[in-house]
N, C-alpha and C positions, 0 to 999 in steps of 0.2 A: 358508733356516730352516725348521724343522720346525713344523707346526701345534701349537697348544697342546693339552695333555692336558685332555679333558673330564671324565674320572673317574679317580680312583686307588683301586684296591681293595687292601687290606692283608690278605694271607693268610699273612704270616709266621708260622713255627711250626705251621702246618697241614700235614698230610700227605695224600697222594693217597687219595681224588679231591677232597678238601675245597677246594683252591685253585681248580680249575676250576669246581666247583659253585658256589662263592661268586661267582667272576667271572661265570658265566652268569646268576646271579639279579640281580646288581647292574646288568647290561648292558641287561636286559629294557626298561627305559623310555627308554633312549636312542635318539635318531634314527640312522638309517643315515649312516655317515660319521663318527661320532663316534670320537675317539681315547681309548683306554683304557691305563692303565698298571696292571699287576699286579705287587705285591710278594710273592714267594713264595721261600722258602729250600729247599723240597723238592726234592731233585735230580730226581725224576720229572717235575716241572713242565717241564723242558727238553724232554721228549718230549710230555707231555700237552697243553701250551698251544698248540704249533704243530698238533698233531693235531685239537684242538678247533677251531681256526680253519679248517682244511681241511674238516672234517666240517660246519660250521655256516655256511661261506660268509663268513667274516671274513678280513681280510688281516693275516697276522703280520708285523709290521715289524721286530722284531729283539729281542735280549735281552742282558742282561748276567748277571752271576752271580745276582742276586736280583730283577731287574727285566725284565718283558716287555711290549713295547709292541705294541698291535694296533688295527686300525680296524674298526669294526663294518660288516658287509656289509648 
């Protein structure tokens, strides 16, 4: 069973780079290991979110069409 989601960030309707910027800001106060779900329908998010995770030291856990799950590093 997956760990529960600690934070869900709604970025539906926002275009690059706003989904990742909103995600980064909302994650700031979370402890390391927290699980986050980002809701985003911008097609660029499928590139931007994994790249953000790799650059910032977070773990990208997966995606569906409009949902991205990651764990804060």
